[in-house]
PATORZA-909630 format. One record per atom (N, C-alpha, C): residue number from 1; atom name; z, x negated, y. Coordinates in steps of 0.2 Angstrom, whole numbers. Each point is the difference from the previous one (the first is absolute). Example, Ala and Ser with C-alpha at 12.3 -4.5 7.8 and 13.67 -1.06 7.14 Angstrom:
+-----+------+-------+-------+-------+
:   n : atom :    c3 :    c1 :    c2 :
+-----+------+-------+-------+-------+
:   1 :    N :    39 :   -66 :   -28 :
:   1 :   CA :     0 :     4 :     6 :
:   1 :    C :     0 :    -4 :     6 :
:   2 :    N :    -4 :     2 :     5 :
:   2 :   CA :     1 :    -4 :     6 :
:   2 :    C :     3 :     4 :     5 :
+-----+------+-------+-------+-------+
! end
This chain:
+-----+------+-------+-------+-------+
:   n : atom :    c3 :    c1 :    c2 :
+-----+------+-------+-------+-------+
:   1 :    N :    49 :   399 :  -204 :
:   1 :   CA :     1 :     6 :     3 :
:   1 :    C :     4 :     5 :    -4 :
:   2 :    N :     3 :     4 :     3 :
:   2 :   CA :     4 :     6 :    -4 :
:   2 :    C :    -1 :     6 :     3 :
:   3 :    N :     0 :     5 :    -4 :
:   3 :   CA :    -1 :     7 :     3 :
:   3 :    C :     7 :     3 :     2 :
:   4 :    N :     0 :     3 :     6 :
:   4 :   CA :     6 :     3 :     2 :
:   4 :    C :    -3 :     7 :     4 :
:   5 :    N :     3 :     5 :    -2 :
:   5 :   CA :    -2 :     7 :     3 :
:   5 :    C :    -7 :     1 :    -1 :
:   6 :    N :    -4 :     1 :     5 :
:   6 :   CA :    -7 :     1 :     0 :
:   6 :    C :    -4 :    -5 :     3 :
:   7 :    N :     2 :    -6 :     1 :
:   7 :   CA :    -3 :    -6 :     3 :
:   7 :    C :     1 :    -6 :    -4 :
:   8 :    N :    -4 :    -5 :     1 :
:   8 :   CA :     1 :    -7 :    -3 :
:   8 :    C :     4 :    -4 :     6 :
:   9 :    N :     4 :    -4 :    -3 :
:   9 :   CA :     3 :    -5 :     5 :
:   9 :    C :    -4 :    -6 :    -1 :
:  10 :    N :    -2 :    -3 :     6 :
:  10 :   CA :    -5 :    -5 :     1 :
:  10 :    C :     3 :    -6 :     3 :
:  11 :    N :     6 :     0 :     2 :
:  11 :   CA :     3 :    -6 :     3 :
:  11 :    C :     1 :     1 :     8 :
:  12 :    N :    -3 :     6 :     2 :
:  12 :   CA :     1 :     1 :     8 :
:  12 :    C :     6 :     5 :     0 :
:  13 :    N :     3 :     0 :     6 :
:  13 :   CA :     6 :     4 :     1 :
:  13 :    C :     0 :     3 :     7 :
:  14 :    N :     3 :     5 :     1 :
:  14 :   CA :     1 :     3 :     7 :
:  14 :    C :     6 :    -2 :     3 :
:  15 :    N :    -1 :    -3 :     6 :
:  15 :   CA :     6 :    -3 :     3 :
:  15 :    C :     1 :     4 :     7 :
:  16 :    N :     6 :    -1 :     3 :
:  16 :   CA :     2 :     3 :     6 :
:  16 :    C :    -1 :    -6 :     5 :
:  17 :    N :    -3 :     1 :     6 :
:  17 :   CA :    -1 :    -5 :     5 :
:  17 :    C :     3 :     3 :     6 :
:  18 :    N :     3 :    -4 :     5 :
:  18 :   CA :     2 :     1 :     6 :
:  18 :    C :    -4 :    -4 :     5 :
:  19 :    N :    -1 :     3 :     6 :
:  19 :   CA :    -3 :    -4 :     6 :
:  19 :    C :     2 :     3 :     6 :
:  20 :    N :     0 :    -5 :     5 :
:  20 :   CA :     2 :     2 :     7 :
:  20 :    C :    -7 :     3 :     3 :
:  21 :    N :     1 :     5 :     5 :
:  21 :   CA :    -5 :     3 :     4 :
:  21 :    C :     0 :    -3 :     7 :
:  22 :    N :    -5 :    -3 :     2 :
:  22 :   CA :     0 :    -2 :     7 :
:  22 :    C :    -6 :     2 :     4 :
:  23 :    N :     1 :     4 :     5 :
:  23 :   CA :    -5 :     3 :     4 :
:  23 :    C :    -6 :     4 :    -5 :
:  24 :    N :     3 :     3 :    -5 :
:  24 :   CA :    -4 :     4 :    -4 :
:  24 :    C :    -4 :    -4 :    -6 :
:  25 :    N :     2 :    -6 :     0 :
:  25 :   CA :    -3 :    -5 :    -5 :
:  25 :    C :     5 :    -1 :    -5 :
:  26 :    N :    -2 :    -1 :    -6 :
:  26 :   CA :     5 :    -2 :    -6 :
:  26 :    C :     0 :    -7 :     0 :
:  27 :    N :     7 :    -3 :     0 :
:  27 :   CA :     1 :    -7 :     0 :
:  27 :    C :    -1 :    -2 :    -8 :
:  28 :    N :     3 :    -6 :    -1 :
:  28 :   CA :     0 :    -3 :    -6 :
:  28 :    C :     4 :     4 :    -5 :
:  29 :    N :    -2 :     2 :    -6 :
:  29 :   CA :     3 :     4 :    -5 :
:  29 :    C :     4 :    -4 :    -4 :
:  30 :    N :     6 :     2 :    -2 :
:  30 :   CA :     5 :    -3 :    -5 :
:  30 :    C :     0 :     4 :    -6 :
:  31 :    N :    -2 :    -3 :    -6 :
:  31 :   CA :     1 :     3 :    -6 :
:  31 :    C :     7 :     0 :    -3 :
:  32 :    N :     3 :     6 :     0 :
:  32 :   CA :     7 :     0 :    -2 :
:  32 :    C :     1 :    -2 :    -8 :
:  33 :    N :    -5 :     0 :    -3 :
:  33 :   CA :     0 :    -2 :    -8 :
:  33 :    C :    -4 :    -6 :    -1 :
:  34 :    N :    -1 :    -4 :     4 :
:  34 :   CA :    -4 :    -6 :     0 :
:  34 :    C :     1 :    -4 :    -7 :
:  35 :    N :    -5 :    -1 :    -4 :
:  35 :   CA :     0 :    -4 :    -6 :
:  35 :    C :     4 :     4 :    -6 :
:  36 :    N :     2 :     7 :     1 :
:  36 :   CA :     3 :     4 :    -5 :
:  36 :    C :    -5 :     4 :    -4 :
:  37 :    N :     1 :     1 :    -6 :
:  37 :   CA :    -4 :     3 :    -4 :
:  37 :    C :     3 :     7 :    -1 :
:  38 :    N :     1 :     4 :     5 :
:  38 :   CA :     3 :     7 :     0 :
:  38 :    C :    -5 :     4 :     5 :
:  39 :    N :     1 :     7 :    -1 :
:  39 :   CA :    -4 :     4 :     4 :
:  39 :    C :     6 :     4 :     4 :
:  40 :    N :    -2 :     1 :     7 :
:  40 :   CA :     3 :     4 :     4 :
:  40 :    C :    -5 :     3 :     5 :
:  41 :    N :    -1 :     6 :     1 :
:  41 :   CA :     3 :     6 :    -4 :
:  41 :    C :    -1 :    -1 :    -8 :
:  42 :    N :     4 :     4 :    -3 :
:  42 :   CA :    -1 :    -1 :    -8 :
:  42 :    C :    -6 :     4 :    -2 :
:  43 :    N :    -2 :    -3 :    -6 :
:  43 :   CA :    -6 :     4 :    -3 :
:  43 :    C :     3 :     4 :    -5 :
:  44 :    N :    -3 :     6 :    -2 :
:  44 :   CA :    -7 :     2 :     2 :
:  44 :    C :     0 :     5 :     6 :
:  45 :    N :     6 :     2 :     2 :
:  45 :   CA :     0 :     6 :     4 :
:  45 :    C :     3 :    -2 :     7 :
:  46 :    N :     2 :    -6 :     1 :
:  46 :   CA :     4 :    -2 :     6 :
:  46 :    C :    -4 :     1 :     6 :
:  47 :    N :     3 :     1 :     6 :
:  47 :   CA :    -3 :     0 :     6 :
:  47 :    C :     5 :    -2 :     6 :
:  48 :    N :    -2 :     2 :     6 :
:  48 :   CA :     4 :    -3 :     6 :
:  48 :    C :     7 :     3 :     0 :
:  49 :    N :     1 :     6 :    -4 :
:  49 :   CA :     7 :     2 :     0 :
:  49 :    C :     5 :    -5 :    -4 :
:  50 :    N :    -3 :    -5 :    -3 :
:  50 :   CA :     4 :    -5 :    -3 :
:  50 :    C :     2 :    -6 :     5 :
:  51 :    N :    -2 :     1 :     7 :
:  51 :   CA :     1 :    -5 :     5 :
:  51 :    C :     3 :     3 :     6 :
:  52 :    N :     5 :    -3 :     3 :
:  52 :   CA :     4 :     4 :     5 :
:  52 :    C :     2 :    -6 :     5 :
:  53 :    N :    -1 :     2 :     7 :
:  53 :   CA :     2 :    -5 :     5 :
:  53 :    C :     6 :     4 :     4 :
:  54 :    N :     5 :    -4 :     1 :
:  54 :   CA :     6 :     2 :     3 :
:  54 :    C :    -2 :     2 :     7 :
:  55 :    N :     4 :     5 :     3 :
:  55 :   CA :    -1 :     3 :     7 :
:  55 :    C :    -1 :    -6 :     5 :
:  56 :    N :     4 :    -5 :     0 :
:  56 :   CA :    -1 :    -5 :     5 :
:  56 :    C :    -5 :    -5 :    -2 :
:  57 :    N :    -4 :     1 :    -5 :
:  57 :   CA :    -5 :    -5 :    -2 :
:  57 :    C :     1 :    -7 :    -2 :
:  58 :    N :     7 :    -1 :    -2 :
:  58 :   CA :     2 :    -6 :    -2 :
:  58 :    C :     0 :    -1 :    -8 :
:  59 :    N :     0 :     5 :    -3 :
:  59 :   CA :     1 :    -1 :    -8 :
:  59 :    C :    -6 :     5 :    -3 :
:  60 :    N :    -3 :    -3 :    -5 :
:  60 :   CA :    -4 :     4 :    -4 :
:  60 :    C :     2 :     0 :    -7 :
:  61 :    N :     0 :     6 :    -4 :
:  61 :   CA :     2 :     0 :    -7 :
:  61 :    C :    -6 :     3 :    -4 :
:  62 :    N :     0 :    -3 :    -6 :
:  62 :   CA :    -6 :     2 :    -4 :
:  62 :    C :     2 :     0 :    -7 :
:  63 :    N :    -3 :     3 :    -5 :
:  63 :   CA :     2 :     0 :    -7 :
:  63 :    C :    -5 :    -4 :    -3 :
:  64 :    N :     3 :    -3 :    -6 :
:  64 :   CA :    -4 :    -5 :    -4 :
:  64 :    C :     3 :     0 :    -7 :
:  65 :    N :    -4 :    -1 :    -5 :
:  65 :   CA :     2 :    -2 :    -6 :
:  65 :    C :    -1 :    -8 :    -1 :
:  66 :    N :     5 :    -4 :    -2 :
:  66 :   CA :    -1 :    -7 :    -1 :
:  66 :    C :     2 :    -2 :    -7 :
:  67 :    N :    -1 :    -6 :    -1 :
:  67 :   CA :     2 :    -3 :    -6 :
:  67 :    C :     7 :    -2 :    -1 :
:  68 :    N :     3 :     2 :    -5 :
:  68 :   CA :     7 :    -2 :    -2 :
:  68 :    C :     0 :    -5 :    -6 :
:  69 :    N :     2 :    -6 :     1 :
:  69 :   CA :     0 :    -5 :    -5 :
:  69 :    C :    -7 :    -1 :    -3 :
:  70 :    N :    -5 :     1 :     4 :
:  70 :   CA :    -7 :    -1 :    -2 :
:  70 :    C :    -3 :     6 :    -3 :
:  71 :    N :     3 :     6 :     0 :
:  71 :   CA :    -2 :     6 :    -3 :
:  71 :    C :    -1 :     6 :     5 :
:  72 :    N :    -5 :     3 :     0 :
:  72 :   CA :    -1 :     6 :     4 :
:  72 :    C :     3 :     6 :    -3 :
:  73 :    N :     5 :     3 :     4 :
:  73 :   CA :     4 :     6 :    -3 :
:  73 :    C :    -4 :     6 :     4 :
:  74 :    N :    -3 :     4 :    -4 :
:  74 :   CA :    -4 :     5 :     3 :
:  74 :    C :     4 :     5 :     3 :
:  75 :    N :     7 :     1 :    -2 :
:  75 :   CA :     4 :     5 :     3 :
:  75 :    C :     5 :    -2 :     5 :
:  76 :    N :    -1 :    -7 :     2 :
:  76 :   CA :     5 :    -3 :     5 :
:  76 :    C :    -4 :     0 :     6 :
:  77 :    N :     1 :     5 :     5 :
:  77 :   CA :    -3 :     0 :     6 :
:  77 :    C :     6 :    -2 :     5 :
:  78 :    N :    -1 :    -5 :     4 :
:  78 :   CA :     5 :    -2 :     5 :
:  78 :    C :    -3 :     1 :     7 :
:  79 :    N :     5 :     0 :     5 :
:  79 :   CA :    -1 :     1 :     7 :
:  79 :    C :     1 :    -7 :     3 :
:  80 :    N :    -5 :    -3 :     4 :
:  80 :   CA :     1 :    -6 :     3 :
:  80 :    C :     0 :     1 :     7 :
:  81 :    N :     3 :    -5 :     4 :
:  81 :   CA :     0 :     1 :     8 :
:  81 :    C :    -2 :    -7 :     3 :
:  82 :    N :    -4 :     1 :     5 :
:  82 :   CA :    -2 :    -6 :     4 :
:  82 :    C :     2 :     1 :     7 :
:  83 :    N :     3 :    -5 :     3 :
:  83 :   CA :     2 :     0 :     7 :
:  83 :    C :    -6 :    -3 :     4 :
:  84 :    N :    -2 :     3 :     5 :
:  84 :   CA :    -5 :    -2 :     4 :
:  84 :    C :     2 :    -4 :     6 :
+-----+------+-------+-------+-------+
! end
């Protein structure tokens, strides 16, 4: 474990999920960061303002810090997109 900001990292991560809605029911959810050891929204203060869906609903964009050459760069925040 390591100490970051005001909480301990314990190996769990916040991820963005997408799912279809059918007749008011949520379908199978897809984890956009499956098997990744990154948080989105970003810790410690990130929220839904870091996730955006295009007006036509075909693209979702989210922020994330990821590893570069196996090293987490604390100042490197990137925007990723996912086509639905």
